[in-house]
N, C-alpha and C positions, 0 to 999 in steps of 0.2 A: 347436458354437461360435457359429453364427449365431443360434440360438435364445437362447443365453445373453446375447449382446450386445443382442438386441432386448428381452429381459426386463429387463436392467439399464437400458436406455434408459427404459422405462416407469416403472421404480422411481425413477429420477432426476427425471423430469418430474413425477411425483406428489408427491415430496418438495419440489420447487421451488414447487409451488402452495401447499403448506402453510406455507412460510417467510413469516413476518410482519415480520421485522426483519433488518437487515444482518448482525448477529452470527450468526444462524441460517444465512443464506446463505453466509457465510464458512466455517462448519463443514461445510456440504454440499460446498463446492468442495474443501476439503481431503480430505474422505472419498472423493470420486469422482475428482477430477482432480489431487490432490496427488501428490507423488513416490512415495508408497506407496498411492495411491488405487486403488479397485477397477477403474475403467475403465483406468487406467494399467497395471495388472497384466495385463489382457487384451491390451492393445496390445503389451506386451513379449513375450507368449507367442506372438505371430504368427510369430516366427522359427522355431518348431518345426514349422510346418505345411508340407505339400508345395507345390510351385510353383503349380499352378492354384488350389488351395484358399487358399493364402496371398494370391494376387492378388485373389480374389473377396472373401474375408473382410476383407482389409486395406482394400479400397476401401469396404466397408460400415462398417467401424469408424471410418475417418477421417471419413466423412459424418456418422455419429452423433456423433462427438466434436465436430465443427464446429457441429452443430446445438445440442448441449448448451452449448458455450462461448458461442455467440450468445445463448442463453437466459439464461445466467448474467450476461452483459454487459448484457442488456436489463433484468434485475431490479436489477442494481447501479445502473444509471442511474436507475431509478425510485426506489430507496431514497435515493440521493444527492440527487435533486431534492426529495424529500419533506423530508429533513432541512434542506436549504438554505432551503426555504420557511418551516420552523418557526423558523429562526434569524433570519430577516429579517421576521418578522411584525410589522408596524407597529402592530397593534392591542394588542400586549402592553404593560403598564405599564412605564415606564422605571425604572432604578435611581436612587434618591435620592443625589445627590452632595452631600457635606458642604460647607458654606460656610466659607471661611477667615476668620480674624479678626486684625486688626492689634493689636499690643501697644499699650496706651494711651500709652506713651512715644513710640512711632512716630507716633501720631495727633497728639499735641501738637507733636512736632518738625516734622511736615509743615505744621501750621497756622502755626508761627512762621517757618518757611522762606518760606512764601508771603507772610507779613507783611513780612519783611525785604526780600525781592525787590521788593515793591511800593514800598519806600522807597529802592531803588537799591543795596542791598547784594548782594555776591556770596556764594554759599554755597561754602565751601572745605572740603577734607578734608586730613588729615595722617596720618603714620604712628603706629600705636599702640605699636610698639616704637621708642622715641625715644632720642636721645643725651642724656647728662647735660647737655650744653651747651644745647641748645634747651629742654629741660624745666625747667632751673633757672638756669644761669648767664646765659643770654641774656635772661631776664626778671628780672634783677636779684636773683637768689638765688644768690650765689657759694658755693663750698665753705665749710663750717663756719657758714653763716648759720643762725640759730635757726629761720627759717621752714621749713627743710627738715624739722625735727622734726614739723611739723604735717602733713606729707605723706609719712609713712612708706610707702615704695614697694617694689616688687619689682625688684631688680637681676638682670640676666642673668649667668649664670656664664660670662662670656667676657671676656678682657682685651684691651685695645687694644695698640697698638705700644709704648706707654709703660708697659705692665704694670698698667694701672688698669682697674677695672670701670666702664665708662661707658655701658652700655646699660641702659635702664630701661623698664618698662611705664609709659607716660605717666600722670602723676597729675592732669593737667588739660589741657584743650584750649588753654590759653594757650601751650602749646609751639609752636603754629602762628603765633603773632603775628609773631615775627621772620622766620620762613620766608616769610610773606606779604609783609612789608615788603621783604625781599631780592628777591623775585620781581617784585612789582608797583610798588614805590616809593610815592611820594605824588603826588596825593591817593589815599586808599584807603578803601573801605567793604567790610567782609566780616563774615560770621558763620561760625563753625566748630562744627557739632554733631558729637558723637562719643563713643566709649566711653573711659572712664578706669578706672584701677586703683589701689587703695591697700591696704596691709596692715592691714585693719580687723578688729576683732572684730565679727562680724555680730550684729545684733539688729533690732528692728522699725524702727529709724531709720537703721541703718548697713549697708552692703554693700560687699564688696571690689571688685565690678565695677558701675559705674554710668555714667550718661550726663550730659554737660554740653553747654552751648552757650556759646560765646565770641563776643563782639561787639567789633569794632574799627573806629574811624573816625578818619582822619588827614587834616588839611587845614590851611590857614592860618586863624588866629584861631578855632580850636575852643575852646569854653569849657564850664564845668559846665552852663550853660543849655542847650546843644545836647544834652548827655548826658541831662539830666532830661527834655527833651521826648521823646526817643526811648524812654526807659524808661517814661514814663507811657503812651505808645502801646502798649507791650508789655503793661503791667499791665492796661490796659483790654481788650485783646484776650483776655487769659487769664481775667480774672475779672469782666468787665462794665464798662459805661460809667461806672458810679457809683464805681468804684474810685479811691481816692486814694493818692498816693505820698508818702512822706517819706524823707529821706536824713539819716543821722547819720555823723559822722566815724569812720573806722576805718582801721587800718593794713593795707595790702597792699603787699608789697615792689615790685611792678611798676607801681604808680601813685603819684602824688603831686600833689594830695591824694587820699586814698581815702575812699570813702563806702559805708556799709551801706544797702542799699535795702529798705524795708519798705512793704507795701501794707495797706490796711484789710482786716480779716478779712471774707471774703465770707460766712461763716456767720452772724456776729452783726452785720455792718455797722458794726463799730467799737465796739459796746457792751461787749464783753468776754465771753468764753466759755472753755470748756476747751481748744478748739483753739488759740486765741491766748494761752492762759494769762492770761486776763482783762486783757490789755493793749490789745486792740482792733486789734493790728497783727501782720502775719506777715512774717518775714524771708525774702526769696526770692533776693536777689542781692548780689554785691559789685561795686564799680565805682570809677572814678576817672579822672583825667587821666593819660595814659601817661607814665611816668617818663622823663626825658631819657636815662638810660642805656639803656633799652630801645629808644628811637628810634635812638640811636647804633649799637647792636648790629644794628639793621635797616638801617643805611646811610642814615638820614634825619637831616638837620640839625635839632636841636631849637630852634635860633634862628630858623628859618624856619617850621617846621611844629609843630603841637601836635595832640593827639588825645585821645580817651577810649576806655576799654575797660571791658567789663562781662562778667560771667559768672554763670551760675546752673545748678544741678543740674536737669536735665530730670526726673529721678525725683522730686525734691522738689516742683516745681511741678505735676507730674502727680498726685502724691499729694493735694495740696491741691485741685486742680481736681475730682477725682473722689471725694474722701473715702476714699482707700485708707489703711488703718491699718498696713500692714506692707510695707516697701520690698522685702522678699525675694520677694514675690509676682511682681514683674516678671520675675525670672529663674528662676522655679520650673518653667516648662514645663507648668503645670497648665491644661488646656484649659477647665476650669470657670471659671477666672479670666478667660481671654481671651474666652470666649463672651459676656461681659457687655458687650463694647465693639464 
């Protein structure tokens, strides 16, 4: 028995010297020290020996077992240290981390927010799931008004206490106008960028989900001259210092009078091209003096205060700024598109 244990010890030590990686070491540990390992079997068979022999052989077996366990532990530590060193080798080249890209609409929105903040405007937000009142009625578009047909929208299938469907996905950021008046009163300067929704047939110029930015300024003695000065500043920020602005009368239910804003085509500098349909001008926003009904709905006396409002599609001005020919690209999630900006 003694010779058998000594021979097994030599065999184990020889095999340990040959082990070159942690997996091989683990296999040897199972083979010799595992529950059914060879050394374990010998130690279990000691119970069959006589008293004196059991004491002598048992002491030797335990010494050999401890020596082998210490050797295994030493080699495990060596392998572990080696692997750790390899994992933290600072000379190895690092992994390339991809760079994120902002959507071009976000880029233009950030530029405009900075511009309006510099002019003393607040940047506000509002709910995308809006009530029929704030989305339409409060901005002078009562039920059955024909202007609602131009903003075919998504109504939510949930009735109010009067049994009416009055929750909509907002069709414009103008829905925040009255909310802002009710909260801040007058005087007031704010812009409201955000997402809007309309039931549109999508094509290269139309999308059911898009972004707008609404502007509102209310104070005493506000006139069209104030509005034109602000909008000219915006146009030059977007398309360059040489950009000119012209305004033509147009009906919008929430302003009176209303005006359609056009800027000189940045591609042809007003000479006429395919982009501007040979007119030399590009339509980018709607505007006008805030309708007295809208001021009243916001809790502001139109006999004391006046104001102007304007709004334009961020997708539209971004398309013109970067020469993008399909509005659907903004929401496509195509990284090839975003990586250009």
